[in-house]
N, C-alpha and C positions, 0 to 999 in steps of 0.2 A: 607738579615742575612742568613748565609748558615744554612742547614738543622740539621749539626751537633749543631751549637750553639742554635739552637731552642729546638732539642732536652734536651739538658744540660739544658737550663731553663726550660724547662717540667721537667723534673724529680725534680727540684730545688723547683719547684712551689708544686708538689706533695707531695715531703718531709717537705716543709712546711706548708701544707695544713693538712696534717695526724696528724702533731705535735699540730695543734691547737686545743684548747678547748676555747667555751665559757667559760668567767667566769660569767656571770649570770646564774644559771639555770631556764630554763623553770618551769613556776608555774606547779604545778599538775593540771593535766586533762586539761591541754591547747588545744591539739588537740581534744578533745572531745567538748570542749566549741567551739571552732573555728567551727566544724563540725555543731554543734545546732546552731549556730549563721547563719551560713550560708542556713541552712533549714530554720528557723526562717523566714529570709528573702526574702526565695524564695516564702516559702509560703503566705506573707504578700504582695509580689510582684504579686502574681497569685489573691491576692481577692482584691487588689485596681487597674485592671488593666481600662483602658478607655474603653469607649465604640467604641469607634474608633480602639483601640489596638485590641480588641477581634475581631472587625471586618476585621479587616486585617488580623488576625489569621490565621481566619474563609477561606476567600479569597486564601489564599497562601496555605491552606491545600486543599482545595477542587478544586482549579484551578491548581493544579500543573501537572495534564495531560493536557495535548496539544489540546487533540481531545474536552473536556468540555470547556477547555478557546476559543476555535475556534469557536464553538458552542455557546457560552454565547455572545461573541462579534457579532457573524453574526446579533443574534435578537436584541442585543441591536443596530446595527446599521439600520436594517430594521425598528426595533422601531424607531429609529431617522430619518430617512428619511421621513418612513410615518408621523410621524407629523411634520415636516417640507413641506410636501406639502400639508399636511391639512391645517396648518397656510398658505400659501402661496395663495391657492385657496382662504381662507376667505379675507383675503387681495386683493388679485385681483379683487373677487367680489364688495367688496366695494369700490376698486378706480372708479371701472367702472362706477359703479352708480353715484358717485361724477362725473368723467367727463362727464358722459350722462348729468346730470343735467347745467352743468358747459354751456355744448354745445348748451342746449336747451336756456339757459340766453343768451349766446353770440347771438345767431339768432334772438331771440324776449327778449328782455330787459324787457319788461311789462309782459311777461308771468308769472304765478306766480304756481312754482310748491312745493310740501312741502319740 
């Protein structure tokens, strides 16, 4: 389509739109009621947020700063590594004791161990 054809179509559309009047007029105080409905919905939405949504919003607001986010991530990582090390140590102690009992029984089957 040529530019001149497009411009003439645009002019025709502008003339048509300026001549157009919606047949049913809007009810009285329509805009005011629409905005009141929006405000009511937003107030209801704020009141009925779930706990998880509030937590997510709190995290998003407080961890928007990269320094704080890195600090918390590092702290959680260190806590996870420490907890994993502690559990592995407990498991290793249990397994070592069990293996010692098994070895003693394999050497002397009549040995009575707890």
